[in-house]
C-alpha positions, 0 to 999 in steps of 0.5 A: 573347756575341753578334755583332750586325749593326746598320743605322743611319739617321743624319743622316750617311747609312746606317751598318752597325755590327758589335759584340759584346755580351751582349744586345740592350740592351747592343748598342744602348748600345754602338752609340750610344757607337761612333757618337759616337766615330766622328764629330767631331760625332755625327749624329742617329740616326733609326732603328736595327735589329738585322739579324742576331744570331749567337752568337760561336764560332770563325769567326763572321763577317759578309760585307758586300756593297758595291755600285759604282753 
């Protein structure tokens, strides 16, 4: 099992999706479902990219930096 960090460019703006999946194909399928459930009206997905992929072990995590402009 892997932990994926995905960047999504959508009609609603930029999204970061972090999810667990067995492989990249499953990660893309799960990402679609999660984005659809998150919004009242699912946005158009323009571009999706896997940014990082880590094997899940105790303590596996991502640090997501946010900027105040």
